[in-house]
N, C-alpha and C positions, 0 to 999 in steps of 0.2 A: 370249318366250312365244308371240307371234304366228307365229313361224317354226315352232314346235313344232306348233301347231294347224293350220298350213298343210300340214305333212307328214302329220299324222294325217288331215286331211280328204281330201287327195289320195289317200293309200293306201286309205282307206275307200271312196271313190268308184271308184277303179280296180279294187279287189277285187270290188266289187259288180257291175261291168260285165263280169266274166269269164263268158262263156257256159258254159265248162266247170264252173264252180262251181255254177251253177243247174241244169245237167244232172245233176251228181252228187247235189246236194241233192234234186232231184226224184225220182230213182230211190230214194234212201233214204227220203224222206218217203212215197213210195208203198208201199214195202216195209213200213215200220212201220205205216202207216195200215191196210193190208190184213191183214198177218200178225200184228200185235200188237194193234192197236186194235179190229179188227172182232170177234173173239171175246170180247166183254166178258162178265163173269160174269152168270149168269142172274138173280141177285138185283140189285136196283137199288142203286146206291151211296147213295141217299138213306136207306135203312134201316140203313146201317152206322153204327157208333159213330164218334165224332170220332177216336179212335185209329186205326180202320181206314181212314178217309178220309186221314189223315196218312200211313199206310203205303202206301196206293194211289198217292198223289202221288210218294212216294219211289221206289216200285217202277217207275213210269213213267219217271222221270228216270234211274234207274240202268239201265234197259233201253235207253234211247236212247243211253247212253254206250258201248254195246257196239261200234257201227260208226261213229257220227258222228265221234268224235275221230280215227279212222284216216283218214277222208276229209279232215278238216281238216288233219291233219299232212302228208299228201301234197300237198294243194293249196297250203299256205302255205310249203312248203320252198323254193320258188324266188323268194320275194319280195325277199330281200336279194341273193341271187346274181344275180338279173336285173339289178340296178343296176350291178354290176361287169361283167357280160357285155356290156351295152350301152353302157358308158362313162359312165353317168349319175352314178356316184359321183364320178368325177374332176371333173365339172362342178359337183357340189354342194360339193366341197372348196374351190372358188374363191369360194364365197359365205360370208356370215357365219354360216351354219348350223353349229352345233356338233355333234359326234358324238353327244353325249348326247341332244340334241333330235332328231337323226335316228333313232337307234335306238329311243327311246321312242315317237316319232311313228309309225314303221313298225310297231312291235309293237302298240300300242294300235289303230292303224288296221286291221291285219289281224284282231286279236282282235274288235273291234266288228263288222267286216264278216262274220266267221264266225258270230258269235252272233246277229246281227239276224234272219236268215231262220229260225233255229231257234226263237227266242222268238216270232216272229209265228206260225209253224206250231203251236207249243205252245199259244199262246193260242187259236188257231182250234179246235184239237182240244178244248181245255178248254171253250170256249164251246158246242161241239156237244154235249159231255157234259151240260152244264147245260141247254141248250135242249131236249134229248130226255128230260129228267127222270132221267138216270142219275147225277146228282151235284147236291149243293146249291150255292148261289151262292158260299159261302166256299171251295169247291174251287178256284176261280180264284186266290184268294190263296195257298192252300196249294201249288198247282202252281207258282206263280211263285217261292215260297220254295225249292221243291225245285230249280227251274232254277238259281237263283243259288247254292244251297248245294252241289249235286252236279255240275252240268254246267259252270258257269263256271270253278271251279278246275281242272277237267280240261282244258278248252280252253286256259286260260292257261298251264298247264304244257306241253302239247303244242306250242303255237305258239312258245313261248320256245325250246325245243330245235330246232324245225323251222326257225326263222330262223337260228340260230347254227351248227348242225352242218354244213349243206351248204357252209359257207365253208371247211371243212377236209377235206371228202371229196366225191367225185362225187355229184351230185344223185340219180341213179337208185340208187346204192348206198345212200344214206341212206334213200330211200323204201322200199326193200326191207327194210333192217334195221329201220326203224321199225315197219313192219307186223308183222314177226316179234316185235319187242320187245313190242308192245302186247298181243298175246295171251299171250305167254310171261310177261310181268311182271305181268299183271293177272287172268288167268283160269285158269291152270294150277294144279291142286291142289298145294300145297307138300309134301304128304305123298307125292306120286307122283313129283315131279321138282323139283330145285332151282329156285327162282323168287323174284322180289321180291314176289309176291303174298302177302299176310298180314303184310307189314312196313309200317312207316310210309311207305315209298316207293310204296305202292299208289296208283295214280292213277284207278282205275275209279270211285271214289265209294262203295265198299262200306263204308268206315269211317263216312262221313257218313250213308249210308243206314241202317245199323244204329244208329249212335249217336244221331242226331237224329230219324230217321223210323221207328225201331223195327222195321225189317226186314219180311220177307214177311208177308202176311196169313195168319192161322191156322197159322203155323209152330209146330211142336211142339218143336223144339230151342231151347235158350236162346241168346240173342244172344252173339256172339263179342266185339263191340266196344261200348264204352260211349260216352257223350257226351264224356267227357274224352279217350278214345282218338281220337274224331273230331276234336276240337279240336287235339290234338297232331299228327294227320295233316295237317290244313290248315296248321298252322304250319310243318311240315317241307316241305310242297310249296311254300309261299310263300317259304321261305328258298332252296329250290332254284331257283325262278324268279328271285329277286333275284340269286343267284350267277351264273346263266347270263347275265343281262343285264349284270352288272358285267364278267364275263369278255369278253363280246361287245364291250362298250364299249372295254375296254383292247386287245382284238385289233384293232379298227378303228383305234385310235390308233397302234398299232404299225405297221400296214400303211401308214397315212398318213405316218409318219416315214420308213419305208423308201422310199416313192415320192419 
């Protein structure tokens, strides 16, 4: 267990020390803060009903899921491949560290490092909303729930595939294909073009946004997804993440036996 936490801590610290990650986060945070957060509704959030406050939190988290997972998938794609390229993996195999401890430690380290800046920025934005009187104090709690319900499953799904797939294809090819997949599989209207959007494999958070947070404020059309649909969507995504990690573990074991 200590070896597992050692890998997790090392990967977490190393990911947070990457200047490229902070530069990319900074650009996206600036974009969202100016283009999305600045034109707030004219009426104050404090006069909204509890249902509308809940919807507003879900809307914010769902909006942030548009570009942030793309950046996270691209940045995390080299975390496992880097160990093989630099010969670190061969050195690790000579230690008592098991492959399961290694893969889970790397995965959770990258995941936590990717989520930490987002959560801090989200809390900062939420506190500004509350401080300026645009939201009640319980908006902080609602926004935190939206983060864990909508954004965390998306990041977990993206990072699992971004760690595993570059081991069987060139890194740049995966990054390009992943970017195309993200918008094709989550935001294209299925009535216009065949896509995964609208199925239980949708990763954008739309199921949870509608099922748990009741969709857009003042929407006139009925909701497409219910709370049971959202729960089923989270279960399917969780099973996909588990399957990827199991396959990754067996793949690394197979590579180790070949060596």
